[in-house]
N, C-alpha and C positions, 0 to 999 in steps of 0.2 A: 432497447437498452441491453447491452451485453452483460450477462450474468457473470459472477465471479468464477463459477464452475467452468464456463466456456473459456474464460481468460486463462485459467490455469492450464487447460488442455491445449491451448494454442501458443503457449510461450515457447521460445527457442531453447538451445542447449545452454546449460550452465557453464560457468568458467571452468569448473573442475572437470566436467565432461569433455570440454574442448582440450584441456591439458592431457587427459587420459587418451583421447583419440590421437593427439599429436605424438604422444609418447609411443603409442602402438605403431603408428606409421613410421616413426623414426627407427624403432627396433626392427621392423620388417625391412626397411631400407638398408640398415646396417647388415642384417643377415644376408640380404641379397647381394650386397657388395662383397661380403666375405666369401660367399659361395662362388661368385663370379671370379674373384681373385684366386681362389683355390683351384678352380677349373682351369683358368688361364695358366697358372704356374705349373699345374700338373701336365698340361699340354706342352709347355716349354721344356719341362724336364724329360718328357717322353721323346720330343724331337731331338734333344741333346743326347739322350741315351742311344737313340737310333743312329744318329750321326757318329757317335763314338764307336758303336759296334761296327759300323761300316768302315771306319778308319782302321780298327783293329783287324778286321777281316782282310782289308786290302794289304796291310803290312804283313800279315801272316802268309797271304797268297804270294807276295813278292819273295819272301824268304823261301817258301816252298818251291817256287819255280826255279829260283837260283840253285838251291841245294839239289833238286832233282835233276838238274842239267849240269852238274859239276863236271869239270873237264880235267883230263890228265895233264894238262899243260902246267908247267912250273910257274910259280907265282913270282911276280916282280913287285917290289915295294919301292915307291918313289923313283921309278925309272932305273933302279939298280940292275945289275946283272941277274939273270934268272937264278933263283935259289933251287936247291934240291927238293924243297918242300912244295907239295901241291896244295896244301891248305895250311894257313898259319892262323893261330888264334891264341890270344892271351889277354890279360888285363892291360889296359892303357895302350893297346896297339892303335896306331894312327891317331894319337892324341885323344883317344876315347876316355870319357870320364868313368867308364866301367870296362866291360869286356869289349874286345874288337876282334873281327875275323875277316880274313881276306882269302880269296880263291878265284879261279877262272871258271867260267861257265860256257857251255855251248848253246846253240839255238837262238842267237841274237838275229832275228829275221833280217835278211838282206836279199830279197828275191832277185834272182838273176845277177847277183853281185853288182847291182846298180850303184850302190853307195861305195865310196872309196874306203872301205873298212872290212875287217874280218867278221865272220859270224861268231867268233869267240870273244868274250867280253870279260875283262877283269873287274870283279866287284868286291866291295868291302862294306862292312856294317860297323857303326860305332854309335856311341851316345855322347851328345854334346848339348849342354844347356837344356837338358830334359827332353831332347828330341832325338828319336832314332833316325839316323841318316844312312842312306845308301849311297856309296861312292862308286863311280865307274869311270873308265877311260874309254875314249873313242877307239884306241888301238891297244891290243894286248901287250905290245912291246913299246910302251910310251917312253920317250927319252927322259933323261934326268931333268928334274925341275918342272915337269909337266904337272899342272894342277888338275886333279880329278874333278869330274862333274859331281855336284852334290844334289841328291834328291831327298828332301825331308819326307819321312813316311808317317811318323806318329809323334805327337807332342804329349806333354803331361806325364812323362815317365820319370821314375825315381831310380830305376835300375835296369840294366840290360846284361844278362848273364848267358854265356855260352859254355856248354860242357860237352865232352867228347867221349863216346863209349869205346873202351878197349877191353875186350873180354867181358868181365862183369863189373868193371870199375869205370866211373865217370870222372874224367880228367878235366882240370881247369885250364890246361894249356896243351896246345897241339902244334908240333912242328916236326913233320915226318913226311917221307916220300910216299907212304901209304895213306889211305883215307881211314878215318875211324869208321866203326860199324854204323854209328848213328850220331846225330848232333841234337842236343837238347837246348832249346831256346827258352829262356825265362824272362818275361817282361814284368817289371814291377810298376803297375799303373796306379797313379794316385786316386783314380776313380773306381776302377774295377778290381784293384788288388793284384794278387799274384796270378799270372797266366803262364802256362807252360805248354810247349809243343815239341814233340820229338819227330825228327825227320830221319828216316832210314835212307842211307846213301845208296845209290844204285850199284856201286862197286866198293865194297868195304876194304878190299886189298888190291894192290897194284902188283902185277906180275913182275918178277925180277927183270925180265927183258925190257920192260917199259920204264924202268927207273932212270935210265940214262938219257 
């Protein structure tokens, strides 16, 4: 016959003990889910930040390449006759929502002149619908009415500013036969904030004999 002492030692968990165990397991599970969710979100934010940085670097690289290879060729706007200016920049140029700038650049690769185009390219930058756009034409002397090709470089911008160094003063507008000493690009990014880059132009002034 089993004694009362042996019966007490062999009984199972009480209802309260089961509730406590269930509650502990539930808390551990919730904590694990929270940690996993945080790690996943952190990884997503890291990938987004890395992708955003890559886009910013690509946009700045395009700007740098274009400005470093700026050409003495006169600028044409919308296929009009060549203007005396080699660089044109002001607010709302080319329907930009902020600043716009246009000039010609050299070094558009065409090995052996295989392609039916020049190695000089007319380029422009503008901001539309929060996107920094690079405009270019296949021919530097495009006819009137020719629509430029559009290359979106960077989205999520709230501003695109271009200023031009003359002496010790940064100008907001440039229309001159000479080049400024430098160009300052300011991007207002809704994620990264205010980003600035200054490009020293290879030739800050054009000789008088080259103006015609």
